[in-house]
C-alpha positions in Angstrom: 9.2 51.7 35.5 9.6 54.4 32.9 6.6 56.4 32.1 5.4 56.7 28.5 5.3 60.3 27.2 2.6 61.8 25.2 4.7 61.7 22.1 5.5 57.9 22.3 4.5 56.0 19.2 1.5 53.7 19.5 2.1 50.3 18.0 -0.4 49.6 15.3 -1.4 46.3 13.9 -1.6 45.7 10.1 -5.0 45.4 8.6 -5.8 41.8 7.7 -9.0 40.1 6.6 -9.0 38.1 9.8 -9.0 41.2 12.0 -11.6 42.8 9.8 -13.8 39.7 10.1 -13.4 39.8 13.9 -14.4 43.5 14.0 -17.5 42.8 11.8 -18.5 39.9 14.0 -18.4 42.2 17.1 -20.6 44.6 15.3 -23.1 41.9 14.2 -23.4 40.2 17.6 -23.6 43.5 19.6 -26.8 44.7 17.8 -30.1 43.4 19.1 -31.8 44.3 15.8 -29.7 41.9 13.8 -30.6 39.0 16.1 -34.2 40.0 16.2 -34.5 40.0 12.4 -32.6 36.8 12.1 -34.8 35.1 14.7 -37.9 36.4 12.8 -36.6 34.7 9.6 -35.9 31.4 11.4 -39.3 31.4 13.1 -41.1 32.3 9.8 -39.7 29.2 8.1 -40.5 26.9 11.1 -43.9 28.2 11.9 -45.1 28.1 8.3 -43.9 24.5 8.1 -46.1 23.7 11.2 -49.1 25.4 9.6 -48.7 23.5 6.4 -48.5 20.2 8.4 -51.6 21.2 10.3 -53.5 21.9 7.1 -52.4 18.6 5.5 -53.7 16.6 8.5 -57.0 18.5 9.1 -58.1 20.5 6.1 -58.2 17.7 3.5 -60.4 19.4 0.9 -58.4 22.6 0.9 -54.9 21.1 0.6 -53.0 22.1 -2.6 -50.6 20.0 -4.6 -47.7 22.3 -3.5 -48.6 21.5 0.2 -48.3 17.8 -0.4 -44.9 18.0 -2.2 -41.7 17.6 -0.3 -41.1 21.3 -0.6 -44.6 22.0 0.9 -43.4 22.5 4.5 -40.8 25.0 3.4 -43.1 27.6 1.8 -42.1 29.9 4.6 -39.1 30.9 2.5 -41.4 33.5 0.8 -41.6 35.4 4.1 -38.1 34.5 5.3 -36.5 36.0 2.2 -37.8 39.5 3.1 -36.3 39.2 6.6 -32.9 37.9 5.4 -32.9 40.6 2.7 -33.7 43.2 5.3 -31.0 41.8 7.6 -28.4 42.1 4.8 -29.5 45.7 4.1 -29.4 46.7 7.8 -26.0 45.1 8.5 -24.6 47.5 5.9 -26.7 50.6 6.0 -26.8 50.7 9.8 -23.2 52.1 9.8 -24.1 54.7 7.2 -27.1 55.8 9.2 -25.0 56.3 12.4 -21.9 57.7 10.6 -19.8 54.8 12.0 -18.8 53.9 8.5 -16.3 56.8 8.5 -14.4 55.3 11.4 -14.6 51.8 9.8 -13.1 53.0 6.5 -10.5 55.1 8.3 -9.3 51.9 10.1 -9.5 50.0 6.9 -8.4 52.5 4.2 -8.4 49.9 1.4 -12.1 49.6 1.9 -12.7 46.3 0.2 -11.7 44.2 3.2 -14.6 45.7 5.0 -17.0 44.4 2.3 -15.5 40.9 2.3 -15.4 40.8 6.1 -19.1 41.7 6.3 -19.8 39.1 3.7 -18.0 36.4 5.6 -19.7 37.1 8.8 -23.1 37.5 7.2 -22.9 34.3 5.2 -21.5 32.3 8.1 -24.3 33.3 10.5 -27.2 33.4 8.0 -26.4 30.2 6.2 -25.9 28.3 9.4 -29.2 29.7 10.9 -31.3 29.3 7.8 -30.1 25.8 6.8 -30.7 24.6 10.3 -34.1 26.3 10.3 -35.0 24.5 7.0 -33.9 21.1 8.4 -35.9 21.6 11.6 -38.9 22.9 9.8 -39.0 20.0 7.3 -38.3 17.2 9.9 -40.7 18.5 12.5 -43.5 19.1 10.0 -43.0 15.6 8.4 -42.9 14.0 11.8 -46.2 15.6 12.8 -47.8 14.4 9.5 -46.5 10.9 10.0 -47.6 10.9 13.6 -51.2 11.3 12.4 -50.8 8.5 9.9 -50.7 10.7 6.8 -48.3 10.0 4.0 -45.2 12.2 4.3 -41.7 12.7 3.0 -38.2 12.0 4.1 -34.8 13.5 3.2 -34.2 10.4 1.0 -37.1 11.2 -1.3 -36.1 12.5 -4.8 -35.3 16.2 -4.6 -36.1 16.5 -0.9 -32.5 17.1 0.3 -32.0 19.7 -2.5 -35.1 21.5 -1.4 -34.3 21.4 2.3 -30.7 22.5 2.1 -31.5 24.7 -0.9 -34.0 26.7 1.0 -31.3 27.8 3.5 -28.9 28.5 0.7 -31.6 30.5 -1.2 -32.4 32.6 1.8 -28.7 33.3 2.5 -28.1 34.4 -1.1 -31.1 36.7 -1.0 -29.6 38.2 2.2 -26.3 38.8 0.4 -28.2 40.4 -2.4 -29.8 42.8 0.1 -26.4 43.6 1.6 -25.0 44.4 -1.8 -27.9 46.8 -2.4 -27.1 48.3 1.0 -23.6 49.1 -0.2 -24.9 50.5 -3.5 -27.8 52.6 -2.1 -26.4 53.4 1.4 -29.8 54.3 2.7 -31.9 51.8 4.7 -35.3 52.9 3.4 -34.2 53.2 -0.2 -32.2 50.0 -0.1 -35.3 48.1 1.3 -37.5 49.6 -1.4 -35.0 48.7 -4.1 -34.8 45.1 -2.7 -38.6 44.7 -2.7 -38.8 46.1 -6.3 -36.1 43.8 -7.6 -37.5 40.7 -6.0 -41.3 41.3 -6.2 -42.3 44.2 -8.4 -40.1 43.6 -11.4 -41.3 40.0 -12.1 -44.9 41.3 -12.0 -44.2 44.1 -14.4 -42.5 41.9 -16.9 -45.1 39.1 -16.7 -47.7 41.7 -17.5 -46.4 42.0 -21.0 -46.6 38.2 -21.6 -44.4 36.4 -24.2 -41.0 38.0 -24.0 -41.8 39.6 -20.6 -42.5 36.2 -19.0 -39.2 34.9 -20.4 -37.3 37.8 -18.8 -39.2 37.3 -15.6 -37.9 33.7 -15.4 -34.4 35.0 -15.1 -35.1 37.6 -12.4 -33.7 36.8 -8.9 -36.9 35.6 -7.2 -38.3 33.4 -10.0 -34.9 31.9 -10.8 -34.0 31.2 -7.1 -37.5 30.1 -6.4 -37.3 27.3 -8.9 -34.4 25.8 -6.9 -36.5 25.4 -3.8 -39.5 23.7 -5.4 -39.9 20.0 -5.8 -42.6 20.3 -8.4 -41.5 21.9 -11.6 -43.8 24.7 -12.7 -44.3 25.4 -16.4 -42.5 28.7 -17.3 -39.8 28.4 -14.7 -36.2 27.4 -15.0 -34.8 24.0 -14.1 -33.7 24.0 -10.4 -29.9 24.1 -10.8 -30.1 26.6 -13.7 -32.2 28.8 -11.4 -29.6 28.6 -8.7 -26.9 29.5 -11.1 -28.9 32.5 -12.4 -29.4 33.7 -8.8 -25.7 33.4 -8.0 -24.9 35.5 -11.1 -27.3 38.2 -9.9 -25.7 38.2 -6.4 -22.2 38.2 -7.9 -23.1 41.1 -10.2 -24.6 43.1 -7.3 -21.5 42.5 -5.2 -19.2 43.6 -8.0 -21.2 46.9 -8.3 -21.1 47.3 -4.6 -17.3 46.8 -4.5 -16.8 49.4 -7.3 -19.1 51.8 -5.5 -17.4 51.4 -2.2 -14.0 52.1 -3.7 -15.0 55.2 -5.7 -17.5 57.0 -3.5 -16.7 58.9 -0.3 -18.2 57.6 2.9 
C-alpha cells in the first residue's frame, strides 16, 4: 500500500448550508450551558402554569381576570422570554468569547451560511421545545383545574390554540432576536444588556411620555409580541396578528443588520 507523503493534497469538501447546519448542531448539543438555559425556559413555562392552576383552585379571592382566561396558564412566557433570549445571545457570542469564531469563519469564508445555519439549528430546537412546553403547560394546568371541578378551557375555545402555539412561537422569535443582537454586539454581557433594554426598558421609557410615547411603545417588540399571546385584548395594545407581524418585522430587521455586520466586520 503506497504511503501518503507530507505534500499530498487533502481532499476538501465544498461548503454547503447542510454541512454548516450539521456543524452548528454539533456545537449546540455539545454545550451543557445551552441545554441548561433551554431547560430553564421550558420549566419556567410549565411551572408557572401549575402555579396559576393552583391559585385558581385555592385562592379564589385573589384570582385575576388574566388568570381565568385561556392564556392564564401561559403567563410563564414573561420569564421564558429572558431565557430564550439569553440562549440566542449565548449561542452566538460564545464563539466570540472563546475565539472559536475565527476558525468557523475560516472554514466558511462567505460567512453568511454560518448565520443561516445557526438560525436553522436554533429555531428548530427552540421552537420544538417551547411549543411542546406551551402545550404541556396548558393541558396539564387545565386538567388540574378541571379535576377539582373548576371551569377551565380547552384548545377548542376561541383563541386558545393561537395562544398556546403562539406562546412557543413568540418565545422562539424572541430568542432569534437575542441571537441577532449577539451577532451585532458580539459581547455576551453587552448583548444581554441590549436585549433587556430593547424588550423591557424602552417600553417603560416611551410609556412615561404618554400620548405619542404609548403609541410608540405598542410597536416595540415585547408589547407587540405580547399582544399575540393574550386571549384578553388589553386597551392600548395591537390586535394579536398585527402584533405578531410587528414582532416578525423587528426580528427580520435585526437579522438583516446582523448579516451586514457579519460580512463587513473582522472576526
